[in-house]
C-alpha positions as CSV (number, residue, x, y, z in Angstrom):
1,X,-18.2,-13.6,9.0
2,X,-20.2,-10.6,9.1
3,X,-18.2,-7.2,8.2
4,X,-18.3,-4.7,11.3
5,X,-18.0,-8.2,13.7
6,X,-14.6,-6.6,15.4
7,X,-14.5,-9.8,17.8
8,X,-13.6,-11.9,14.4
9,X,-11.2,-9.4,13.3
10,X,-7.5,-9.7,15.1
11,X,-5.2,-6.9,14.8
12,X,-1.7,-7.3,12.4
13,X,1.3,-6.8,13.7
14,X,2.8,-3.6,12.4
15,X,5.7,-4.2,10.3
16,X,9.2,-2.5,10.6
17,X,7.5,-1.4,13.4
18,X,10.5,0.7,15.9
19,X,12.0,1.4,12.3
20,X,8.8,3.4,11.7
21,X,9.3,5.2,14.6
22,X,12.6,5.8,14.4
23,X,12.4,7.3,11.1
24,X,9.0,9.3,12.0
25,X,11.3,10.4,15.2
26,X,7.7,12.1,17.0
27,X,8.2,14.7,20.2
28,X,6.3,15.7,22.6
29,X,3.6,17.7,21.3
30,X,4.0,16.9,17.2
31,X,1.6,16.5,14.7
32,X,1.1,13.7,13.1
33,X,-0.4,12.2,10.1
34,X,-1.5,8.2,9.6
35,X,-2.7,8.3,6.5
36,X,-3.6,4.2,6.3
37,X,-4.5,3.2,10.4
38,X,-5.5,0.5,10.1
39,X,-5.7,-0.8,13.8
40,X,-3.5,1.4,14.8
41,X,-0.4,-0.2,15.4
42,X,2.3,2.5,14.5
43,X,-0.4,5.0,15.7
44,X,-0.4,3.6,19.2
45,X,3.8,3.6,19.6
46,X,3.2,7.5,17.4
47,X,1.1,8.5,20.3
48,X,3.5,7.4,23.2
49,X,6.0,8.8,21.6
50,X,4.7,12.1,21.5
51,X,3.1,12.0,25.1
52,X,2.4,14.5,26.7
53,X,0.0,16.8,24.0
54,X,1.2,15.5,20.6
55,X,-2.2,14.4,18.5
56,X,-2.6,12.3,15.7
57,X,-4.8,12.3,13.1
58,X,-5.6,8.4,11.7
59,X,-7.4,8.3,8.1
60,X,-8.4,4.7,6.1
61,X,-10.6,4.2,3.6
62,X,-12.0,0.8,5.4
63,X,-14.7,1.9,7.2
64,X,-14.5,-1.7,8.2
65,X,-10.9,-1.7,10.4
66,X,-11.1,1.4,11.6
67,X,-13.1,0.9,14.8
68,X,-10.9,-1.5,15.7
69,X,-8.3,2.1,15.7
70,X,-11.1,3.6,17.7
71,X,-11.4,1.0,20.5
72,X,-7.1,0.3,20.6
73,X,-6.4,4.1,21.1
74,X,-9.6,5.3,23.1
75,X,-7.5,5.9,26.3
76,X,-5.6,8.7,24.1
77,X,-9.1,10.7,23.7
78,X,-8.7,14.0,21.7
79,X,-4.8,13.5,21.0
80,X,-6.2,11.1,18.3
81,X,-8.7,12.5,15.4
82,X,-9.9,9.7,13.0
83,X,-11.4,10.3,9.8
84,X,-12.9,7.8,7.0
85,X,-11.2,8.2,4.0
86,X,-8.6,8.2,1.3
87,X,-5.0,9.9,1.8
88,X,-5.1,11.2,-1.8
89,X,-7.4,13.9,-0.2
90,X,-4.9,14.5,3.0
91,X,-4.9,18.3,2.9
92,X,-8.8,18.1,3.2
93,X,-8.6,15.8,5.8
94,X,-5.9,17.9,7.7
95,X,-7.8,21.4,7.2
96,X,-11.2,19.2,8.7
97,X,-9.4,19.3,11.8
98,X,-7.6,22.4,12.0
99,X,-4.1,21.5,10.7
100,X,-2.1,23.6,8.4
101,X,0.8,22.0,9.0
102,X,2.0,18.7,10.6
103,X,5.5,17.5,11.9
104,X,5.0,13.7,10.1
105,X,3.1,11.9,7.8
106,X,3.1,8.0,7.6
107,X,1.8,6.0,4.7
108,X,1.6,2.3,5.3
109,X,0.7,1.0,1.8
110,X,-0.5,-2.4,0.6
111,X,-3.1,-4.9,2.4
112,X,-2.9,-5.5,6.1
113,X,-3.7,-9.3,7.3
114,X,-6.9,-8.3,8.6
115,X,-7.8,-7.5,4.9
116,X,-6.3,-10.4,3.7
117,X,-7.7,-13.0,6.5
118,X,-11.5,-11.7,5.9
119,X,-12.9,-14.2,3.4
120,X,-15.5,-11.7,2.5
121,X,-13.5,-9.5,1.5
122,X,-12.7,-11.1,-1.4
123,X,-8.6,-10.6,-1.6
124,X,-7.1,-13.5,-0.6
125,X,-6.7,-17.0,-3.3
126,X,-6.7,-19.0,-0.5
127,X,-10.4,-19.0,0.7
128,X,-13.8,-18.8,-1.0
129,X,-15.6,-15.4,-0.9
130,X,-17.1,-12.9,-3.4
131,X,-14.7,-11.2,-5.8
132,X,-14.3,-8.0,-3.8
133,X,-11.5,-6.3,-2.9
134,X,-12.6,-3.3,-2.2
135,X,-10.8,-1.2,0.8
136,X,-13.6,1.0,1.1
137,X,-16.5,-1.1,1.0
138,X,-18.8,1.8,0.3
139,X,-16.7,2.2,-3.3
140,X,-19.1,1.1,-6.5
141,X,-16.1,-0.8,-8.5
142,X,-15.3,-4.0,-7.6
143,X,-13.1,-6.9,-8.8
144,X,-16.0,-8.6,-10.0
145,X,-16.9,-6.3,-12.5
146,X,-13.6,-6.0,-13.7
147,X,-12.9,-9.8,-14.3
148,X,-16.3,-10.1,-16.1
149,X,-16.9,-6.7,-18.2
150,X,-13.5,-6.0,-18.5
151,X,-12.7,-6.5,-22.6
152,X,-9.8,-9.3,-22.7
153,X,-6.5,-6.9,-24.4
154,X,-7.5,-4.1,-21.6
155,X,-7.8,-6.8,-18.8
156,X,-4.2,-8.0,-20.3
157,X,-2.7,-4.8,-20.2
158,X,-4.0,-3.9,-16.5
159,X,-2.8,-7.8,-15.6
160,X,0.8,-7.0,-16.8
161,X,1.1,-3.3,-15.8
162,X,0.3,-3.8,-12.2
163,X,1.0,-7.2,-11.5
164,X,4.2,-7.6,-13.6
165,X,2.8,-10.6,-15.1
166,X,4.5,-12.0,-18.2
167,X,2.0,-14.4,-19.1
168,X,-0.5,-11.7,-19.0
169,X,-2.1,-12.4,-22.5
170,X,-3.1,-16.0,-21.5
171,X,-4.2,-15.3,-18.1
172,X,-6.9,-12.7,-19.5
173,X,-7.8,-15.0,-22.3
174,X,-8.8,-17.9,-19.7
175,X,-10.7,-15.3,-18.0
176,X,-12.8,-14.3,-20.2
177,X,-13.3,-17.7,-22.0
178,X,-14.8,-18.5,-18.6
179,X,-17.0,-15.9,-17.3
180,X,-18.8,-15.3,-15.4
181,X,-16.3,-15.5,-12.6
182,X,-17.9,-14.6,-9.1
183,X,-15.6,-16.0,-6.5
184,X,-11.7,-16.0,-5.7
185,X,-10.9,-19.4,-5.7
186,X,-12.6,-20.0,-9.0
187,X,-10.8,-17.0,-10.3
188,X,-7.4,-18.6,-9.2
189,X,-8.2,-22.0,-10.4
190,X,-8.7,-20.7,-13.9
191,X,-5.5,-18.3,-13.6
192,X,-3.4,-21.1,-12.2
193,X,-4.8,-23.7,-14.9
194,X,-3.6,-21.2,-17.7
195,X,-0.2,-20.2,-15.8
196,X,0.5,-24.0,-15.2
197,X,0.1,-24.7,-19.1
198,X,2.1,-21.4,-20.4
199,X,4.6,-22.9,-18.0
200,X,4.6,-26.3,-20.1
201,X,4.3,-24.4,-23.1
202,X,7.8,-23.2,-22.4
203,X,9.7,-25.9,-21.1
204,X,12.5,-27.2,-22.8
205,X,13.3,-23.1,-24.1
206,X,16.5,-23.1,-22.3
207,X,18.5,-22.2,-18.8
208,X,17.3,-18.9,-18.6
209,X,13.5,-19.9,-18.7
210,X,13.6,-23.3,-16.2
211,X,15.4,-20.1,-13.9
212,X,12.1,-18.0,-14.6
213,X,10.0,-20.8,-13.8
214,X,12.1,-21.6,-10.5
215,X,11.1,-18.4,-9.1
216,X,7.7,-18.5,-10.4
217,X,7.3,-21.5,-8.8
218,X,8.0,-19.8,-5.1
219,X,4.7,-17.6,-5.6
220,X,1.2,-18.7,-5.8
221,X,0.8,-18.8,-10.0
222,X,-2.5,-15.7,-9.1
223,X,-0.4,-13.8,-7.2
224,X,0.0,-11.6,-9.9
225,X,-3.5,-11.3,-11.0
226,X,-4.8,-10.8,-7.9
227,X,-2.6,-7.6,-7.1
228,X,-3.1,-6.4,-10.4
229,X,-7.1,-6.4,-9.4
230,X,-6.4,-5.1,-6.1
231,X,-4.5,-2.4,-7.7
232,X,-6.8,-1.4,-10.4
233,X,-10.0,-1.9,-8.1
234,X,-9.0,0.6,-5.3
235,X,-7.2,3.3,-8.0
236,X,-3.4,2.6,-5.7
237,X,-0.9,3.8,-7.6
238,X,-3.0,7.1,-9.3
239,X,-3.6,7.4,-5.1
240,X,-0.5,7.4,-4.3
241,X,1.2,9.6,-6.9
242,X,-1.3,12.7,-5.8
243,X,-0.7,11.8,-2.1
244,X,3.1,12.0,-1.8
245,X,3.4,16.1,-2.9
246,X,0.2,17.1,-1.0
247,X,1.8,15.2,2.1
248,X,4.9,17.0,1.7
249,X,3.2,20.8,1.3
250,X,2.0,19.8,4.9
251,X,4.9,19.1,6.6
252,X,6.6,22.1,8.5
253,X,10.6,22.6,8.1
254,X,12.3,19.1,9.7
255,X,8.9,17.1,8.9
256,X,9.7,13.4,8.1
257,X,7.9,11.4,4.9
258,X,7.8,8.0,5.9
259,X,6.2,5.3,3.3
260,X,5.8,1.5,3.8
261,X,5.6,-0.1,0.5
262,X,4.7,-3.7,-0.2
263,X,5.4,-4.5,-4.2
264,X,8.0,-3.2,-6.9
265,X,5.5,-1.1,-8.9
266,X,4.7,1.1,-5.2
267,X,8.4,1.5,-4.2
268,X,9.3,3.2,-7.6
269,X,6.8,5.7,-6.8
270,X,8.4,6.6,-3.9
271,X,11.6,6.4,-4.9
272,X,11.1,8.5,-7.6
273,X,9.4,11.5,-6.2
274,X,11.6,11.8,-3.1
275,X,14.7,11.9,-5.6
276,X,13.6,14.2,-7.6
277,X,11.7,16.1,-4.4
278,X,15.7,15.9,-3.2
279,X,17.2,17.8,-6.2
280,X,18.2,21.1,-6.4
281,X,18.6,23.4,-9.7
282,X,22.3,23.0,-9.0
283,X,22.5,19.2,-8.9
284,X,20.6,19.4,-12.9
285,X,23.3,19.1,-15.6
286,X,23.7,22.4,-17.4
287,X,20.9,23.5,-20.2
288,X,18.2,22.3,-18.2
289,X,15.7,24.7,-16.5
290,X,14.5,23.1,-13.0
291,X,13.9,26.3,-10.7
292,X,11.9,24.7,-8.1
293,X,14.9,24.1,-5.1
294,X,15.1,20.8,-3.0
295,X,12.0,20.0,-0.6
296,X,13.1,17.0,0.8
297,X,16.4,15.9,2.1
298,X,16.5,12.0,1.9
299,X,17.0,10.0,5.1
300,X,17.5,6.4,3.4
301,X,19.0,6.1,0.3
302,X,18.4,2.4,0.0
303,X,15.4,1.0,1.6
304,X,15.1,-0.3,5.1
305,X,13.9,-4.1,4.9
306,X,13.3,-6.0,7.9
307,X,15.5,-8.3,9.5
308,X,15.2,-12.5,9.1
309,X,13.8,-12.5,12.7
310,X,11.1,-10.2,12.0
311,X,10.4,-11.8,8.8
312,X,10.1,-15.1,10.4
313,X,7.7,-14.2,13.2
314,X,6.1,-12.5,10.4
315,X,6.3,-13.6,6.9
316,X,3.8,-11.2,5.5
317,X,6.5,-8.9,6.1
318,X,9.1,-9.9,4.0
319,X,8.5,-7.8,1.0
320,X,8.5,-4.4,2.9
321,X,10.2,-1.6,1.9
322,X,10.9,1.5,4.3
323,X,11.7,4.7,2.8
324,X,12.2,7.9,4.7
325,X,12.2,12.1,3.9
326,X,12.8,15.6,5.9
327,X,11.2,18.6,4.8
328,X,13.6,21.1,4.4
329,X,13.1,25.3,5.5
330,X,11.4,27.3,2.4
331,X,14.5,29.3,0.6
């Protein structure tokens, strides 16, 4: 498939659609930022609920799928502002359209079904494609460069940290031994073979080991390695850590921050940030210096997860976690 051929891209079903809209709670005339607009599924609902007069600023690093959002939202005309860029620069993008404060920010993290289903993007280990994995096709660094040039120890640390892969060192050793690698299926085969040998070598080591092996068999053995490479290529965690405080600064009192995460590393960053931003100095142990008052009020003490019916109709929603918070007035 040629990049930019919109006829061959099928928009994905928005995950936790009603829950996202309920958490954002857009009102008529609201200004909302969708930091990962994708094909515009959530954005369309936001624009419907913020009518008349509500505006939406949609950002996306993916220049391939951004035209899909432009087509889908064309009827809202001047109420929509679309920009190619990352949410880590969310305040700059808001300033570019003349916005100083907003009523809501949505960050739908991770990988869209459109990106995963396009073999030319290199995100999937189930179809042949070049090792790419870039959200922004104009970016220089891609997965092929990491796989073929990174030293073995650094590659193992990357797979362990970003993929939470217990066999990271064995997998990194196998990758280095089989260089050069250029395609997704070749990498998946090498990773799966290394993981399988590692599982065999651990057999007979007790009930806990057998339990871990049973859990591991539920997912493809290359899943964690591909996740780790994708996170590294796109610098996803650093971008999220930078964007969260920027988003809070943009919110007017009563504005909502809503984040959809799809793996534990992302969710951990969001959970920690929201909890720390919702703590006041009065909540801290005696003797600790904590001069900043709470900036957020938590709307979700625990993450909202998809119902079984949604997971059945859209299996890729199964790992979604929604967290939301509301901006407090300055004191």
